N, C-alpha and C positions, 0 to 999 in steps of 0.2 A: 448447422451452427452448433457449436459448444456453448453449451449453459455455464457460466461460471457462476459459482457460488455465493450470494451472499446468505448472513444468517444476522440474531439478532444482535451478535456481540463486534461485526463489524461490516463496513460499508466497502465496494471499489469505487472511488474516485477519479474520473476520466483525469488524464496528464492535460490533458486539452482546455478543461475547465480549470484547472490552477493556474495554465500560461495565458488564458483569454480573458479569463474575467477577473477583475479588481479583485482585494482582497478580504473585503468584506462580501461582496458579493460571493466569493466561492465558501468563506464558511454558511452564509445565509443557505447557500445551494447544501453544502455538506449536511446540514441540519435538517434544510426537508430529506435527504436520502435517509436518514438514520427516523422520521416519520414514516417513512413509505414501508407497506407490506415487502418484506423482504424477497419473496417469491413470485409477486405477479409487478410489484415498481408502483401499484395506485395507492394513493392518500389524497384524503378529504381535510388533512390538518388545517385549523385555522388561521388564519393571518396574525390575529390575535396571541396566539400561542407563540407563534415562529418569532414575532416581535417581542414578546416576554422574555425570551431567552436569548435573544440577539442583542434586547438594548436598542435596538431603533425602533421607527415608528412601523404602523403597519402600512402605511405608504411607500416606506423606505423599502422594507422587503418584497414588497410587492413589484417595486422595480426591480432589484435584486432578480427576482423569480423569471420576471421576463426576459431579461437580461440572459438568463440562462437558456430561456425558449427561443428569441434569437438564435441563439447557437446551436437547437437540436437536440439540448440536453433533457428535456422535459414538455410535456406539451399540457397547458395550462385551459381547460375549460371550465368557464363560468354557469351554472345552473340554478334555475329559480325553481326553490322548495318551498313550501308547505308545512309547517310545524303542527305536530298536535296541538299546541299552544301557542299564543302571540302571531306578531304581524307575520305573514310571508316574506320572503327576501331570498336573494341570491348568495351562493356561493362557490369558492373556487373548489374545483379539482384539480390534482395533478396524475400524470402518466410518465414516470420518470424512465430512460432508458438506460440498464446496466449496460456497461461497456465489455467489451469483448475480448480486446488487448488495451496496451498502455494506457496502466492503473495505476495506482498506488491501492496499499489495504489501510483502511484505518478503523482503528480500532475505536469501541464506541468509549472509551475513557477519557479519550480527547476530548468529548464535550465539556467534561466535570473537570478538566485541567483549568486552575484557577491561578491567575494572573494578578496580583494585589494594584491594580491599574485604578483611578480615580473613577471611570464610569462603565459598566460593562460594553458597550458599545466599542469602548477603546479596547478593554481585554480581546472581545470577537474581533474586531480587524486585524488586531495582533496574532491572534489564533489564526487568521487567515491568508496573514503573510505566510504563517510556518508552513501550510497548506500548497503556498504557491513555490516556497523554497524548497520544501521535497517534492513535488512537480519537477525539479529542475537536478535533481540528485541521480547520481550513476544507478544504472538497472539494478533494483531491490538491496542498494545499501543508503545507510543515509547520508553520505556525502556531495557536496559539488563541487567541481571548479571554477565555476563560474564568478567573477570578479563583480564587483559589485555594479561596475559600466557595462557589465555582459548581460547581468539580471535585469536592470533598466531596458534596455536593448529589446531582449527576449520579450518580458512581461509589458513591454509598452506603457511603463510609469517613468516620472521622474525621478533623477540620482540622486535628488535630495529626500524623495520617500521613500528609496530602498534604503538610503542612508539611516534614515531615519529608524524605522521598523528594524535593519539589522542591530543596531546600536541598544534598540530594546531590548531585544531577544538574546542578545550576548549579556546584557547588563542582569536580565533576568535568569540566565541558567540555562535557556532553551536554544541556544545556539554557541557552540563551542568553533573558535577560528584557531586556524590549523596555519601551517606554512601552506601558502596558496590553494586553501580548501576551507569551506568551512563547513560541520558536522551538523545535523538535526539530533537533540540529544534525549527530550520525552521518547520513551519506549511502544508509544500510542503508534507507530507504524512498524511495530515490527509482533508478525504473526509466526507461528507455526513452532514454536520454540517451547512448546508442553508435552513432545512425545516420551514414551517409554521406552529406559533402556534396559539393557544387562548391568548391573552393578560391576561397577571397576571401568566403564565404558569411558575413552578420553571423548574431551573436549571435543578434537577435530573432527571424530568418529559422527558425534551427537551434530554437528554443526551441518555436517555434508547430509545426513539422512532429513534433518528438519529444512534443508532448503528443497529437497526433494520432493518432501512433502507437503512445503509451501506451493511449488512450483503444481504440483497435482490438485490440490485445493483448491486453485484460483482456476483450474480445467474443468471444475466438478469433474474429476479424474479419481479413482480409488486411488492410496498411492502402496506399491509392493510393499510387502512384510521386510523387516530391517534382517540383514544379513553381515554380520562385520565381516565375512571374507572380501564379500562385494564392496563394500563400502571402502576395504582396505585399498582395493582396487583404486578407486579414485582417489585416496588420500595419498596416494604414489604421485596422481598428475595434479591433485589440488591441496598443498600440503599447509595451508594459511587457513586459520578461521577469519568469519569475515570481520571479523573484530580486529583482528592483527594486519589485515589489510588496509582497514580502514586507517589504523595508526601510522602505517608506514608511507601513507600522502604520496604515493606514486601511482600516478593514471597509468599507464603500463602495465606494471604489477598485478595493479587491480584488475586491469580488462581480462588480462592471461591469465591469473590462478584465481579471479572470485569465481565459485562454482555457481552460485546464483544469475552473474551475469552471462556466463556462458550458457547457461538452459534458458534464459530468454530469448537470446540470439539465436545461438543454435537449433532450439525446438519449440521456436515458436509457432510452428504450424502441428504441435502434435494432436493429435485430434482422441486417439486410440487408448485406452489404458494398458500399461505395461505391468507385465507377467510377473515380471524381474526384474531388481536392482540390476540385473545384468543387461537390460535394456540402456540403460543411463552410463555402466560404462563401457561399453561397445559406441554410443552415439558421442561419447564425451574424449576419450582416449583410445579409440578405434580398436579395440581390444574384445575379443569375446574369451569371457574367461568362466570356465567349469570348476563349480566347487567339487575338491575331489571327494570321493564315496568314501563314508566312514569306514575304518576298516574293522573287520571283525573280530572278537572275541580271538584270541589264541592266534590269528592269523598273521603272518610276516610278508610284508609286500618290498618289492628293490623297490623306488621309484626311480625313472628313466632321466 
């Protein structure tokens, strides 16, 4: 089985956690993910710590995490420990299960996102709603075409609750309402946008390579080296940046021309590393492209 990579900067958050947990439960679970060892998934974080960072009581946070346990997202064991000093006590230990598919990537900066609400737990609840909303977005983008009524049905919460949190999210600049869609605005869900490119590389080429890089990273696979000639072959078939696709607001165009969407749907079972970007060219365009050999100095060649 593929081991997907977490690291100190981000965590993989299961889609079903966003759809099956309540908004506050979802955020408490995300906070636990960031308090776990990113390689083993083990944690002995104190409920006191989680309560302080969410604004909820220890009992409430405990209920949130036991709900996650009911869904098979974490195992919670309670052990009796005897410290060097003080009275013996019991303590929770957690084993988180990292998803192998169907997840969103959440940057650690999301934890530090501040929303000027009256109480911390209100901020926590709104951020939990953002997690839920992101889990309803199209593959690898920040757009969802669900109506508020459809969101309420999928998330199993009342229409009034959805309306309340959506209004707050829009008012605080966290969500943008488009014609028939909603866009999640904080950059906390965007990874893979820091690659190095030769000077003068156009944005579309960067976007294509970053999408492939992100796809490989989340599967624990090395990313093939950047080759402008091969990226150019993909650019012919996928001529729009992800931002341009989000702004167009047409579901059919997005699903057809979004490279991230196509990677997620057509190469979902990929387990072996690709030696060259030509693997993606062939898989996503149906063409096998060979980069022409460079001409030797003084050589004249008539190409067919």
